[in-house]
Steps between C-alpha positions, in 0.01 A plus 500: 500500500404861553520630854235755585624774732166544677475129584862485618445798729182351641664166577847604620509869597529558876450128579723342762517152653553423868824307547352304789153386387507583123192727514465768232459861615452809285678799653715801416868403462617787722279377785639147456857630521425705812340197668155656539309210340419184696383170357129440559556134579819469706559866601864501380661783303725301263392534136647437156376613156275264304693304235398554139468178304 
């Protein structure tokens, strides 16, 4: 199976998942680390990177 770089970037680059409500958010990693991004649903600031399958 050939992995296309453009598709991988579109699906996984700068995508994070809320640890509380599992909502996906696209944001800059530096802003996530500084705690400047809030979840739209639960308003928490705890995120993890999206897992690649």
